[in-house]
N, C-alpha and C positions, 0 to 999 in steps of 0.2 A: 299416560296418554290414550290417552283414549286410550289367541294362544293356540297348536295343530295336533291333528290326530290321526291314526290309521282307520281306514273304513272297515266297519263291520261287513262279514261275508254278504254278497248279494242275496236279498231275499230274508235277510235275519228278521226277526221278530223285534217290533219296537220296544224300547226299554225306557225306564224313567230316571230323571235326574234332577233333584231338588225341585220336585212337584212339576216338572216341564215335560210333557210328552215328547218323547223322541220321534222323529220321523223316519220311516224307512230308507236305507241307503239308496234304493232306487230311484227316489225323488230328486236326488242331488245333480246328478250330471256332470259335476265337476272332477276333474283328475286330482287325486290326492298328491300332495308333495309333502314330504316329510322330513324333519330335521334329524339326522343321526348324530347325536352328541358325542359318540365315541369317535368316529371318523371325523367329526368337525365339517361336515358336508350335506348339502341340501340334495335329496335323491328326488328326481322327478322322471316322469315318462320319457323325457328326451334327456339322453345323456349329455349333449352338448348344453342345454340349459344347466344340467348338474355342475358340469364342468366350471361353467362361468360364475355360478353362485357358490364358490367356497365360503363356509361360515366359520368365523374365528370364535364365535362365541359359543359356550356350553350352557344348555338350558338347566337352570339351576335347581328347579323344582322335580327333577327326574331322579331315578335312583342311581346308584353307583355305576350300574352298568349301562346306563342311558336309555333304560325302557320308558315307554310311555306310562304317565299316570292314569290311574283309572277315569279320571275327569277328562282327560284329552282322548281318551278311547271313546268316551261316550258323547263326547260334543259333536254336533252336527255343523261342523265347520272344517273347511281346508283351503290351503293355499290353491290358485288355479294353475294351470299347466304352466304357464310360463313362470310361475312364481312371484309375480309382480303385484298380485292382488289377492285378497282373501274373502271368501264368502261364507256366511253362516246363517242357519234358518232357525227361527224361534217361532214357538206357540205362545200367543198373546194370552197370559194368566189372567185370572179375575182380580188379582191383586194389582194389576196394572191398569186397569179400566177406570174412569171417572164418571162424573154425572151425566155425561152424554152417551154412556154406554160403549165407549170406545177408548182405545188406549190414550193416556194422557200423553202430552208433550214431554212431561219429565220421564215418563216410562220409555218413551222414542229414545231420547237423548241417553238414558242409561243403557239401552240396547245398543247404541252407536258406540258409548265408551266401552261397553264388553267386547263387541267385536273388534274394535281398535287394539285393545289389550290383548285379545287371543291371537290376533294378526302378528303382534310383535312376539308373543310367545313362541308362535309357529315357527319364526324365523332364528329363535334363539335367543332374543333379548330378554332381559330379566323382568320378573313381574314385582319386584319389591319397591319399584319406583316408577311405574307406569311407563315401562319400555325403554329402560335405560340401557346404553350400550356399555361393553367392558370398560372403554375410557371414561365414560360418564360416571361409572361407579367408582373408578379410582379416584376422580377428581370431585366426587360428591356432588355430582351435577343431576339435575331433575328436568323434566319437561313441564310447563306450566301454559295453560290456555290464554292466549292473546285475544283471539276473536272468534266467534262462533255464528255461523248462520244457516239455519234450518227452515226448509219449506216442506209443508205437508199438504199434498193434494187430496189425500184421502185416509182417513184414521181407520186403521184396523179394529175390529171388533174382539170381544173375547173369544179365544178358540180358533181365529184366524191365524194363518201362518205368514209370516214375512221372512224375506230373504233380504240379508244385507250385505252388499260388497263394499269394500273399503280398500284405499291403498294410500300410500303417502309418498311425498316428493319434497326436494328442496325448495325453501321460499327466502330466497335472498342469502345474505351472510349471517343473518342473526336468528333464523328460525327453520321451521319446516311447516309443511301443510299437509293435512289429512281430510280426504273428500269420502263421501259415503252415498250410495244409491240404494234405495229401499223399494222392494218390489213385494207385490202380493204374489206368494209363491203358487198360488192356485191358477193365475192366468198370467203371470209375467209382466203384470201392468206396474208401472213406475209410479208408486204412491207418495215418494218424498225423496229428496235430495237435501244434502248438506255439505258444508266446507267449513274448515277450521284453520287458525294459524296458531303455532306453538312456539314459545321461546324458551331457552335455557336459564335456568335459575341455579345459583349455588344454594345448596342445602343448609349451609349453617348461616352464611351471611344474608341470604335471601336477596342478594342482588343479581340482576340480569348478567348473563354471559354470552359471549359471541360464540358461535358454534365452529368448532376448530376442524381443522383439515382431517384430523384423525377421527372425529366422531363423523364427520360428513361422509368419510369413505366406508365406516362401518355400517352406514344405514342406506347409502345411494344404490349399493349393489342389489337392494330389494325394491328399487323405486321404478317406475315407468322410464323407459330410454327417451322417450320424448313427453313434453307436458301433456297430462291428462287431467280434465277438469269436470266435475260433476255439473258446473255451470259453464258451458262454452260460450253462451250468448253474449255478446257484446251489451255493455250496459245493463247486465242483470242486476238482481237486487243485493246480491253478497257484496258487490263493490260499493253500493251507495253509502256516503258518509253520513254519520249520525250526528246530528247537531246536539248541542248540550241544552236541556231543559231549562227554559226560564222559569223562575221563581217569582211569585208562589205559585206552586204547582195546583191543578185542578183537583186533584186526588192524591191521598197519601196514606200511608200505613207506617206508623213510627214505632221505633224501638223492638224492632225485630231481633231475636237472640238466635246465634247457632245453637243447634242441638250437639251433643257429644257425636250423634250418629252421623252429623253433616259432614264430619272431618274424614279426609282420606288418608291413605299410606304416606302422602308427603306433607301431613300435617297442617294441613290448611283445609278451609271450606271447599268441598268439590264443586266444579264448574257447573254442575247440574242445580245444587241447590239455588244459584242465583237466578235460574229461570223461575222457579217458584217464588222467591221473594218478588221479583218483577211483577209476577202477576197477581200478587196480594194486593196491590194498589190499583187493579183494574176497576173501572165502576161496575155495580152489580148488573146493570142493565145490560151490558155487552156481554158480560159472562153467561147471562140467561138466554140470549138470544142469537149469539154468534159463536164461531168456533176459530182458533188461532190458525192462521194461514201461514205466516213467517215470522220468524223472530231471529233478530240480530243482536248480538252482545258483544261489547267491547269490555275487556277486563283491564282496569286500570292499578288497581291495588289489592294485595292479598287481605282475606279477612280471616281473623284467629277466632278461637273458641270462645274468649271473653269479650268480644266486640259487640256493640249494639248498632243496628242497621236501620235506617230510614230509608222506606221505598216511596217514591215520587213518580207520578205519573200525569202526563197532558196530552190532549190529541193535537196531533201535529197537522195543522191546517195548511192548505194549499191556497196561494194567491199572493198578491202583492201587498207590502206593507201599507196599511190604511190607519185611520184613526182608531184608537184602542186596540192594540195588537196584543196577540199571544204568540210566543216564540216568533215574533217577527212578521205576523201576518194577521189579517183581519178577523175579529171574534166571529164576524157574520159570516166569514167564509166558510163553506161547507166542507165537510171531511168525508167525501164520498166513498173511499176505501177503508174507512174506520181504521185509520194510522195513528199510532201513539208513539211518544217519545217516554223513555224510561231512565229513571238516574236512582242510584243506588248511593248513599253517603253515610261514613260513620256519624252515629249519633252525636257524639260529643264535640267532634272536631270540624264535622261538615266535609271531610276530606272525601273526594270521589273515589268510590269503589268500581262501580260499573255503570256505564250508560248503554241504552238499548232502543230498539224500535220494534214495534209488533204491528202486524196487519191481520184484520180480522174479516171473515166472511160469514153472512147471514146462513143460520141453521135453517135447514129445509123445515117447513111448516111452522115458522116463527114469524111473528110480525114484526 
């Protein structure tokens, strides 16, 4: 689902990790909260917070004596002072930049997933199944994405530094919710927001499971005491229902096949891969003159490594039903926001894998 470290001494020189330049600790400004695997307790600047947040999980990838790994020491991320959210900063790498010379939406989604996993590791959850708790591992349960909504107001360029904050909270009886806020670290500007819903699945039967009280108790201690949303506005885009795309679609790419590299540790195609598949059927003239502003995806079915996928796209028109309609509206109705509906299906059976919506804004200098 969608990991913590101790801070280097103040003023320490920058170091390198996996080709990513680490920033000086002085840039961070967040109080470090660490997990003591031996004591089974979160230690924070406030002893009252530490007392409240006792941890029953032991971080599995640390040494026998509970010391932090080298990766955790070098990572530029930490729990905040209250222990209820996590921030991490990243330098945008050249391999994460696309044709517009800015980070791709897939790169941003991968960074969101990375900071979510690091958050889970920082509070002692396992990394062998994307933030599974002790009870989940005993019952062979995993988290899977149910819905994802991302809005990007400004794409960072190669060499820019982004700061991503994330937190999770309960979402009804069958799932959990994770939100993100993305900032330009140089000026604090919010350049993106995202929210997601996750449900539990049995690792062997692949059937969805209800979140038990035992699992809920294990993660709720690390969640905000009152609901906190990346999109607090009423009627925000993350809540908008996605209509099913009517066929025949206006644009399509058929027979997309998952690569081995698309599979994650939960043995299915990772949720970020679906973003790329959706964009494969976008009309080229939109790709050339616009950039993605928002994307919403609903995940309906797992995709395995031997599946073949069809990607379908049609413009989502606004207006009333008239003669000659597409998706229930007039073909002559304009699409001022460049909004599109998307549909991913299994090539052989036609079964729905994913449905989505994207909106696009004009690139500066493009006609």
